[in-house]
N, C-alpha and C positions, 0 to 999 in steps of 0.2 A: 572614554578610555577603551581601547580595544581589548579583546579577550586575551591576546598574547601578553599585553602588559599586565593585565590582572593576574594571569598565571605566573608571570615573572615575579611580581611583587609578593604574591602569596608564597612562592617558592623561597624567596629571600627571607620572609618571616620565619618559615619553617627551618631554614638553615641557622638563623640567629638563635632560635629556640634550642636547636640541637647543640650549638656551641655553648650556650648558657648552661644547658644541662650538663655538658661534659665538664665545664669549668667548675660547676657546683659540686659535681660528684668526685672530681679529682682534687678538690681543695684539701690541702694537707699533705700532698705528695711533693716530691722534688727536694731541693736543697733548702729546706725551711730553716734549718738551724742557722746557716749563714745569714738568711734574711732577718732572723730575730736579732742577731748581733748588729746588723746594719740599722735596724729599727731602734735598738737601744743606744746607738751611737758609741758602741764599744769598739775599740780598735780591732781590726781584722789582721789575721796572720797571713803571711804570704807563703806558708808551707804547703806541701803537696801530699801530706799523709792522707791515705784513703781509709775511711772508716765506714762501717755500715750506716745506712740512712737512719736507722733507729736501733737502739740497744735496750737491753733489759735494765731495770733499776739496780739490780745486783751488780751488773757489769759497770754501771756508773760508779757505785761505791768502791769497786775494786780499783778503777782508774784514779779515783780521788785519793785512796789510801796509798797508791803507788806514786803520787805526786805528778801524774801526767796531765792533770787538768790545769789549764791556764786561766780560764774564765767561764762564767756561767751567766745565762740570761733566763729568767723565769717569767712565763706568761701563762696565767691560769694554771693548768696542770701540765703544761708543756715546758720542759727544761732543755734549753739548748746548751751544748757543751763544746768548748774549744780547747784543743790540746796544745801543749808546747810545741808539738811537731807540725802544727798548722792544720790539723784535721778538725772536721766539724761533724757532730752527730747530735742526736736528741733522744730523750726518753720521756715517757709519760709517768707522772707521779701518781701514786695511789692517793686516794682522798685523805687529807689531813697530814700529808708528809712534808708540806712546804716548810714549817718551822724546823723540822729535823734537818732538811737540806741546808737551810740558812746557818744552823748551828755547826754542822759538819764543815761547810765552806769556810766559816770563820775560823774554826780550829785548824784547817789546812792552809789558811792564808790565801784563799782563792777569792777573787773579786766576784760578787754576785749582784747582777743588775736585775731590777724588777720592772716589768712593763704592765701598764694597766690593762684590764680585760678589754677585748675588742667589742665594738658595738655591732653585734651580729644581726641586728634587725633587718638591715638592708639585704644581707645575704639570705637570711631566712625567708624574706619576702620574695626574693628572686627564685629561690628553690620551690616555694609554695606556688608561684605563678607558672612555673614551667609546665606542669601537667594541664593547667587550665588553658595555657596558650596552645598546647598541642591539640587539645580538644576544640579550641576556638577556631583554628585555621580551617578545617574542613567545613565548619558551620558557616564561616564567612564566605567560603568558596561557594557554598550552596546559595546563601542569601544574596550573594553578589552576582548570581547568574552564571555560575560555572558550567551549567549544562546548556546554555544558549537559549533557554526558554524564560528568561527573566528571573530565575532563581526562586527561592521559597517565598520571599516577600514580594517578588515581582511576578507572581503566578498569573496575574491578570493581563500581563503583556501579551501582545499578539504573537502567536507562534508562526506567523506567515513567513515564508522563505522569500528573501529579497534576492533577486537575480540581477546582478549588475549588467548593464547593456554591453559592456566589454566582454562579458563571459557568456552572453546569450548568443549562441551561434546559429539559432534558428532563423529561417527566412521563409518567404512564400515558396521559394524553390524547393524546400524540403517537405512541403505539404501539397499533395497532388489529389486530383479527383474531386475537389470541392470548389470548383470555379465560381459558382454562384455565391457561395459564402465568402470567398476571397474578395469578390467584387464588392459585397456589402461592407466588409471590414476595411476595404481600401479607404473609405471616407474617414474612418477612425485614424488611420495612419496619417492621412493628409491633415487632419485636425491637430494631431499631436506634433506634427512637424511645423505647421503654420496656422495657429489658431486665428490669427487676424484675418485670414482669408474668408472665414465664415462670419466672424464677428463684424466685419466691415459692412456686410449686407443685412445685419440685424438678426442673423440666424444663430442658433446654438447647437452644439453637438449633443446628441442624446446622452443622458447621464449614465445609462446602463444598457448593455447589450446582453441578450440571453441566447446562448447557443443551445439549440434543441436537437436531439437526435439519439439514436440507439447507441449502446456501448461500442467503442472501437472505431468510431467514424472520424476521429481526429479533432475533437473539440478542444482538448488541452493543447495539442500541437498548434492549432490555429491561433489560440490566445498567445502562446509564446512567440509564434511567428509574427504576430502583430507588433509585439514589443520589440522583437529583433529588427523588423523593418523600420519602425519609428525610432529605434535606438534610444529607448527610454527604460527606466527601471521597471521591474516586473515583480509585483508581490503575488505570490501563489499560496493559497491556503485551501484546505478542504472544509466543506460546511460542517463536518462532524467535529472539527477541531475547536469550534467556538465553545462548545459545552463539554465539560468534563465532570469534576466531582463537587464543585462548590456552587451554591446558589448565587446568582448574580455575576458569576465569572464570565458567562457568554457575553453579556452586555458590555462588560469592562473590556473584553478582548476586541469587541467591535470598535469601541471608541479608540482603543490603542492602535488598531490597524489603520483607521482613517486618519488619525493624527500623524502617524508615521508616513502615510502616503502623501499628505499635504506638504510635508517637509521635503519630499523627494519629487514633487511635481515639476514638470509633467511626468506622469507615470501611469501604469495600468495595475489595477487590483483584479486578480482572477480568483473567483470562488468556485472551485470544482465541487460537483455534487451538491449544488446549492439547495436542493430539496431537503437536505438534512437540517438546515436552519430555516428555510423558507417555507416549510410545510404549512398547509392551511391550519389556522387556529380554530380549535373546536369549542372554545368558550368554557370548557370545563375547569373545575378547580383541581387542586392537587399540586404538589411540589414539582413533579416532572413537567406538567403542562405549563405551570407558571414560569418556570425557568425558560422553557422554549419560547413562550409568548414574549417574555421580557427581552430575550435576545433578538427575536424578530422585530419587535417594536424599535429597539435601538438601531437595528440595521436600517429600517425605514426612515428613522429620524436622521441618521447620518447621510443617507442618499439625498434626502430633501435639503440637508444643511449645506452641502458643499456646492460651490459655484462652478458651473461648467468652464468658466474662463480660467479656472485654476489649472486645468489640464489634467485632471484626475478622471480616468475612464474606468468604470466598473464593468467587468465582464463575468457573467455567470454561466455555468454549464450544467445541464441536467438531462437525463433520459426519462424523467417523470414530470413533465410540465403539468399534467393533470392534477397533481397533488399540491401545487404551489398556491400560496395565499393570493387571492385576487388583488389585494392591496399592493403586492410586490410587482404586479404586472401592469398597473395603471400608468397612463402617460405621465412622464416626469420622473419615473423611476426606471424600471426595465421596460422602456417604451419601444424598444426595437428588438424583435425576435428574429434570429437567423437559424434557419433549418439546415442541419448538417446530416443528411441521410446517407444510406449506403450508396456507393458509387455506381454509376451506370457503366456500360461497356467501355466508353471512352475514358471514364474516370479510372476504371480498373486497369486499363492499359497504362495510363500515366503513373498510377501507384506502383504497379509491377515494374515499370521502367526505372523508377526511383530506387526501389529496393534491389533490383537485379543488376544495377550498374556496378555493384561491388563484387559480383560473382564472376567466376570463370565459367562461361557458358558454352555449351555445345552450339555449333553453328545452326543446328536445326531448331533450337529453342527460340521462339518468338513470343513476346508478351501478349500479342493479340490472340494466339491460340490458347494460352492459359486463361486469358480474360473471358473468352467465350464459354469456357467450361466452368466458370466460377460465378454465375449470377447469384446475387444475394449476399455475396461475401462483403464484409466490411473492410476498411483499410487495415485494421489490426489483424483480421483473418488472412489477408493477402500477405502482410509482412510475416506472419507466422508460417504461411505456406512456403514462401521463399526460403526462410530460414530452415524449415524442416527438409526441404529439397536439398539444400547444401549439406545438412548433416547426414542425410541418407546417402548422398553421393560420396561423402568422405568415409562413411562407414563401409561402403562397398569398395573403397580403394580406387575410385574412378579419378581420372585426370581432370574432368570437368563435370558440370552439372547438366545432365541431359533430360529429355522429356520423360524418360522412364522414372527418374528421380522425382520429377514434378508430379507425375501421376500417382506415385506411391505416397507422396506428401499430401496430395489432395484427398486420397482415401483415408489417410491418418487424421486429417483435420475434420473430414466429414463424418467418419465412422468411429474414430478413436484408434488407439494403438492396439495391435493384435495381442491377444493373451494366449499364446501357444502353450503356456504351462498349465492352463485350465483343462482338466480331463473330463470329458463328457462320455456318458455311457452310450451304447449303440441306440438304445431306446430314446434317449434325450436328443441325440443327433437326428434321429428320424423324425421326431416331433418338431424339432426346429426347422428341418429341411421342408416339411410340408407347410409349416407356418409361413416361412418366408416365400415359398413357392406360391402360396395363396395370395399374398400381397402382390407379387410380381405379375401373376396371371391376371388378376383383376385390373391392375394398372394398364396392362397391354390391351384390355378390352374396354377401357374408358377413354373415349376420344378427348375429353376435357382434362384428363390427368396429365401432370407433367411427365415428360419422357423418362424412362428408366435410365439409370446410370450403372448401377451394379447391384447384385444380390450376393449375399455371403452368409455362410453358417459358421464362419470363423469368429469365435468370441472376440469382440472389440469393445474397449471401454467398459461400460456396464451392461452391454447387451450380449446375448448368446448368438444373435444373428441380426441381419439388417438388410433392408432393401432401400436403396438411395435413389431418389428421383431428383432431377435437376430441371428447372424451367428453361424453356427455349429462349426466352428473352426476359429483360427486366420488366417487372410487373408492379404497378402502383395501386391496383385494385383487383378484386376477385369477383367473378360472376357467380351466380347461384349454381349454375351447372358445374363450375370448377369446384365449388365447395362440396356439392353432392358427390362428385367424383372422388374427392379426397376422403369423404366419409366411407364410401364403398371400398376404397383401397385399404383404409384403416381396419375395416371389418373383415377383410380378406383372410387375415391370419387365423382369427378365431373360427371363421366359417370353414376353413380347410381342416382345422383340428376336429371340428364336429363331424364333418363328412367322413373323414378317414378313421378316426379313433372313437367316435361316439361322444355324446354329451357328458358322459361320466368320466372321460379321460382328457378333457380339456385342461390346459395348463394356465399358470399365472403369467405366461409370456405375453398375453394380450393386455396387461394392465395399462401400459403406456398408450396403447392404441385406443382403449376405451376412454381413457382420460382425455386424450386429444379430441376424439370424436364428440364427447360430451361438451367440451369447451366450444368447439365449432358450432354444434347444434344450438347451444344456449345463446351464443352470440347471434346466430341467425334469427332466433326468436325474439330476443330482448333488445338487440341493438340495430340489426340490419333490416328489420321489417320483412323477413322472408317466411313468415308463418301466415297461412291463409286464414286460420281461425282467429289469430290475435291482430292481424292487420299491420298497418303502418304506424305502430305505436312503439316508442322507446320506453322500456321498463328499467333501464339502467340509470342509476343516479351517479352524479359526478363524484361524490364521495364514497361510492360503493366499492367494495373490494373487487379485485380483478377477476374473481370467479364468475362474474357475469351480471348479477342483478342484486339490488338492495331489497332483501326480503321484508324489511321493516316498512318499506315505502308502498306496500301493496296489501290487498286483502288476502285472506287465506284461499278464497276461491280462485283469485287471479294467479296466485303462486301455484296452486294445484293445476290450473290450466296450462301454465308455462311448463311445469314439469311433464305434463302429459304430452305437450307438443314436442318437447325435447326428446322424450322417449320415442314418440312416433317417428321423428326424423331419423334417429339412430336405427330403429327397427327396420325402416325402409332401406337404409343403406346396407344393413346386414342381410336382408332378403335379396337385395340386388347382387351382393357379392356371392351369396350362396347359390343363386341361380346360375351365374357365370361358371362357377367351379363345378357345379353339377353337370352342366352341359358340356364342359371341357375336361372331364375327369381324366381322360388319357393324357392330355397335355399337363395336367397337374402332377400325375404320377411321373411322367418323363422329366419334368423340371425338378421335382424333388430328388429323383435318382441322380440327375446330373449334379445337383448341389452336394449330395452325399459323396459322389465320386471326385469332384473337383474343388469343393468348398466355396469357391468364388467364381461368379460368372459375370461377364460384362453384358451390356445391352445387346450387342450383336449376337452373342452366344445364346442369350435368353430367347431372343426372337426366333433364331434358327431352330432351337429345340422345340419351342411351342408350335411353330409353323409345321415342322415335320410331323407333329402329333395331331395336326388338324385344328389347332386352336389359334388364339390371338386375333388381332384386328389390324387393318391397314393403317388406321390413324396413328398407331404407335410404333411404326417401323423406325429403327434406329437411324435411318438416313436423315431424319429430321433433327437428330441430336447435335449439340455442340459440346461434346465431351471428349 
């Protein structure tokens, strides 16, 4: 039964209850005097006299004395009166007055008919049931699944959203920049369209595919596009939806999901953020861990249990493959992993083309120009960039979206929205200007640093100022020289504060820089083998937190040695930055003053100012930039 029919039936019940209540409450109104005469079988008069619906007992006695009463019918305490003129009315007798009425009627020669008391049990029952029915209707609505999640008694039903293939408008044409992943998933589409093609050769389709990649790369869109291309039903659910408030609920929802999928086969089950349910089991006791482990175990059982020939394909997506339980990744379960990374230059051009085709663009706007200036952007970042550009152009009242709007949108995505309402004192602005000038000047003197894009002391997002660097090309790995250059640039802000204002006047503005530098240095020591003292040894554990290393997995002396190496690497970067700024103090002053005057400087302006003051390096000339 569909939800619409359930609602209609429940609405009908509510209407009937309302009618019953109305009838019960209005019983006793209307022309009941005539009805009593009909019930008694006493002849009715055809007169048209109009009388009140009910009269007082004294008025009845007056009519009786005047000889106007033609007949009487008595039922319990209700006395119906018919006059000679054809009128009908009634009165209620006080307790114990029935014998007196009979005597007076006999003296007046008026016929008096008696009716037995009515059996009011049925009416009493109906009246007593009306409140119960009114309360029962919403309860039935909840229990019957009125909210679409299986209702109160159906709480264990899967909350997965079923997308009908007729309503799934996604296809591979809507997903750009992930050609390798689309090629991998093409086999899934072929299998769903024609399973016999693979089965005839004795092969089977992988039961599960795992989409791996950072947030915003299009994993969910890819899964929907596969279902759209294959024209099969698509079950979509988040890993966090399996477990809510009751123990055992997660396992029940897993069973319900796979049961529903088998009925819709061929189909696709998509579990987004599968790490929420597929996280590595730790073997510890306790209700929370037991519930998680039970849910994961049921998921593993269901994956093992369904036959690939049924045409049910399971697709999971996560940006944390390192925390997944190994049992989930073994062959026969999620035995195929598809990496969905940030797009390269070609991919960014394709993604921008998809999103920009809906905009009214200036003739000078080309996707390739924007793509070159956005290395490292994910598909979601690029979609947001295009949307922001359109909003900025509309806000300015422009007829089309031009490159100026795209540049402003890129700055907003990279640096955050401007906070012009934030008021900074002159001293704070001067501190911020030297801090950002220190970052920029060190970056210009580091050949392995990414080229500068912009420097600003305009408060944006959560920052009072910012220096943005953009890589020249897509990068899949980083050299030690690049990491050391990044560390020196990170230390440039604090080093500038120390040189200009003294150690006692440094600010908290370097907090994020110090945190980033510590993270890079710790990874250099513990993961990447870039420490001469510790050598090519990895001290990070697979289950360790993302802060760098598992302290419990090493001795105190080793932990102290690691901390010492991290400190030494950061100190060398700080010394390196301080040396550059000391040697090029005039350039630092000139750059800080320019930031105070203009607030925001692009790469060309920065290089020109620094070069005029005798600073900078040839390796970071802005001619090499793609921005």
